[in-house]
N, C-alpha and C positions, 0 to 999 in steps of 0.2 A: 652444422648447421649453424650459420648465424641469426639473431634474432631482426637482423637489420631487413625493412621492407624494400624490395625491388619493383615488385609489379603491386598497382594499387588499381586497381577500378570499382566506382563508386553508380549504384543507380542505374546502370546500363539497360536499356531497351533495344529490341530490335524487333521492327514490324514491316511487315510486308504486305504491299499494297499500292494504290492509287495515291492515297490521300493519310501517311501513317502520321503524321501529328496530328492531325484531325480523330483518327482511331486510338492512341495515344491519350487525350484530352478525355473521350467517352469512358476510355477505362478506369482513370483515374477519379474522374466525375461521378460517374455511374456504378465501378465495380463491377463491370463485364464482366465475364468467363472467355476462357479462347473460344469455344464453342459460338459463344454470343458476340466477338467480334468479327469473327469468319461469316454470320450471317448478317450482320447488320451494319458492318463497314466493306465488308469485299475485302481482308485483309487476316494476315497469319502473324499469329503473338510467336516470335522464334527465340527471345530470350527477353525475359518480364523481368525487370527491375532487380539483378544480379549484382549484388558488391560482395569484394574478396579481395584478399593479402594475399601476396607468395612470399617469403621468406628468401633471402641468398644461400644458393645452395639448396636449395631444398626443392627434391620431386613432388609436385603439386598433381595429384589424378584428380581431372573431372571427369564422370563417369553419368550413362546411362543410358535407357533402350533406345533404339534408333527413334528418331523424333524430339527427341526430348532437349535439344539446345543445344548437346556439348558441344558440338563442330562448328555449328555456329558459331557460337560464344569465343572460340579461340581465335576466330579472325577477326573479332574485333583491337585482338591487343596489337598489333601491326595493321590495322585499319584496312585489312582486303575487304572487310564490310564496316560501312561507314555506321556506328549506331543511329538509332532513332532520337537516342536524347541519355545522358552520361557522362562520368570521365573519366579518363583512362590515363595513369602515368606510370611512367617505365622509367626506373634509374632516374627518379624528379623528374623527368620529360614531360610536358604533357602535351602527348602525342596527338590530342585531338586541334591542336594550335598548329600544329605542323603543315606549313604551305607542302604544296606535289614535290619539288624539286626537296626536301629539308625532310618530307617523308619519302623519297627514295634513299637519300643518304641515311637517315636513320633505320629502315629496315638491312641495309647489305651492311652497318657495321654493328648494330645494336641486335641484331634477332634473327637467329638462325630457325629453320623452318624442315621437317619433313614429313610429309603425306606419306598416306596410304600407297597413292601410285608411286614407284620410284620416283617417276618422270629422267631418268636418264636419258641424256643426248646420245641418242645412237651413233652418230659419225665421228664421236670424239672419244679416245680412249679412256681406262679407267681415273688416269693421273687428267688429262684434262679436265673431267667430269669436276672432278674434286678443289681442280685450280680454278675453278671459273668463277665464284665469288670474289677472288684475288683479282682475276684478270680485270670483270669488271669496277672493280675500285683501283685500275691502273696500276697494280705492283708488277715491278718486275721481271719479266720472262722466268729468269733462271731463278730466284727470290720465290716466285707461287709457285713452281717445282718443285723448288727443296720444301717450303711448307707442305703442298700436297703429299708429296711422300712421305712427311711426317706422319702427318696425320693418318695416310694407309695402313701404316706400321704399327699405329696406336691400335687401330681396330683390324690388325692380322689379316691385312691383306695386300704389304708391300710388293708380294711376288706379281701381282697382279694388275699392277698400272699402265702397263701397255697391252692388257685385252681390252675388248670391249665389252659393249654390259650384255649382250647377246651368246655373250663368250660365258657369262658366268649364271649362276643359281640364281635363284630368287630371294633367298636368304642374304648368297654376298652381295645383290643388286643393292637391298636395301641398306646393307653395312656402307655400302659406294653413297647411298644418298644421306646415312645419317654422316662419312665421313667430307660428305660436302658440306653440309650444316656448319656442322664445327672449325671448318678450314679458316676460316675468316674469324674465328674466337669472337662469337657473338658472347655478349652478357646474359640471353636468354635466352633457351633452346624452345620453342614450340614444334611437338608431337601429334601429330593426328592422326592416333587408329595406326603407330606402322608397322605394326606387325599383325595385323589381322586377315591379311589375305594370306596367308601362307602356310604351311603344314602345321600340324601343334610340336610336333619334334623341334623342329627349324624356329616356329617362334618361342619356345621355352630354352632355346641355345641362344635367339639375338635378347629375351630378357636378360639373362644370365651375362649377356656379353655388356649391354648395357648397363647393369647392378654395377658389373666390372671398371666401366669405362667413367661412371657416374662419381664414384668415390677416388679417382684419379682426377678427374677434370672440373669436377665439383660444378659444374652449369646448376645455374635457377633453373630448373625445366617443368614445363604445363602441359603435361602430358595426357591425350586424351583417350579413352577407351570404350569399349563396352562390357568386358569383361572383369569381373568383382575380382576374381581370382588372380589376372594382371595386377590390377590396383594394389592388392593386397601385399602380393608381392615385390611391386616396384617403388610405391608410393609414400613418403614422409607423410603428407598426410592424403585424403580422401574428400572429393564431393559430388555428393547425388544432385543430381538434376531429375527435373521432371516436366513435362509441359513448360520448360522457358523457366523456370523459376528452379533456385537454388534451394535443397530440402534440408538436405546436414552435412555439416565440412567438421571432419575432425579424421584421426588416427583411424589405424583399421580398426583397433581394441575398443576406441569410443564406439565410433559405429556399431561394432557387432555388439558391445557392452548395451549401450544404452542408446536403441536406434530412436530415431524422432519421431516418427510415426508408424502406422502400420504397412505402408509402400515400402518405407527402410528395410522393416520387419524383414516382411517378405523378402528383399530383394537380399537380404543378409544370409537367412536362415539355409540354404545351403553351405554355408562358408565354415569351415572347422575351424573349432577354438584353439585349436590344440598350442598351433606355433603362431594363432593371432594373441590370445589373453594373457599377462603375465600377473606376476605374482603379488604388485601393488592394485589390479584391481577385482584379486579374490579375496583379501585376507582382511580378516577385523582388525582395527584399528588398535594398538596394546591396549590401552586404557578399558574400553570397552570389553576385549581379552579375559585381563584379570579383572574386571567388576561380576563377569559371569561366570567365569571357570578358577580365580584364584590365581596363583603364581604361575609364572611359565614352566613351561615345562624343563625339568631340569639336563633331562640327554635328548632335547630335538635337537635337527638338524638346523643350521641359519642357512638360507639362502639372499640372493642379491633381490633387491625388486625386480628387477626387470628379466627374471628368470619364465620362462614361458610354462603353461600350464603342463603340455606333455613331459617336460623336463620336471614338473613339481609332482606328476602323477606315478612316475618313474620312481622316485624318491618317498614316497608315501606308500610302495607295494612291502616294502620289507623292513618298514618304521611305523611303529603306534604311534612313537608323541607325536605331536602337532610339529608345523614346522615353524620358526622364526623367521621373519623377514626382516632385514636389516637395508639400513640406506645412510650414508655417508658416518659409520661406523655406529650407530644406535640403532634399539631394535624399536622398529616401529608398527610391525602387527605381527599377526597369527594367523598360521592357518591351516585348518584342520582337515581331515578327511571325508568329514561332513559338506566343510568346503568345496572342495575337490570336485565330488558328487552333482553337487549341486549347481556347479557350474557346467558340468558338462550336460545334465539334464537340460538344462532352460537353454544349452544350445541344441537341443536335437528336436527338430521333427517330429512332431506326435499326428501319427495318421486317425 
């Protein structure tokens, strides 16, 4: 993943109502809560002063409970919703400055979107559905069919191009929807709870498929979900929303180990730390260990700083000595059995 910023939104607000600008002024001047805005201005705060950046090739998950504002927020990236205030930049383009025709071209060339609803055209074949964005772009028929067939092969549906949507299972239809979004080779992929309507087994299979595709295509992706397990599996970073506000942004490990508030702590309480937490988050810094315990254990195991908690526990079962953590060829920390037990206990809900 590159450090280059592809998507940047700054101080974005979305207020639904007859006079959103008046409501926004009142919020800023008087510090009104969401409930007070509704009572005094008959307006609903959908997104409240959200700023974030997404890096090139990153899978950035935005999650929260129903009504948190996550789906409202994602529709601002390509201006399916117009923000009440704020700035949106994608690939250096000021999206808010685009006129109607420019915006249409921008959406078609720069952004692909996959919804929870598959939205396939029932009168078109699978191949024709996938080729639609290229048809809008006025790509010659033979070329667009070639490109669409290539994308269908990538999502492992090459043999189904002549079928119609009703002949496919729900999971296959969603893969067609993903292929259609990818056919135009967009710079940014927006995915709004794309797997949530599917059965758990099919959902997990599609998560695996998406992870595989992401490694191949390296698309910058903004992925909306209400499922923390899904966000942890898929996301490079996770943003948690509540009442239209961004509460915390970080890796799964950051959020599980250092929740920003009680709401986030409750949110992540059920997540197992075994695959999320790594050695660098558990270890004692090398100098602190030596000051407290003396020299490093001579016979101790050595592990990389990204070793998972699960593997560290397995290693510690038959090894009495502390585990030494290495990074870039040097010793950076030490993990004792007490460190491992403390990490596991702190991640367990106490009744």
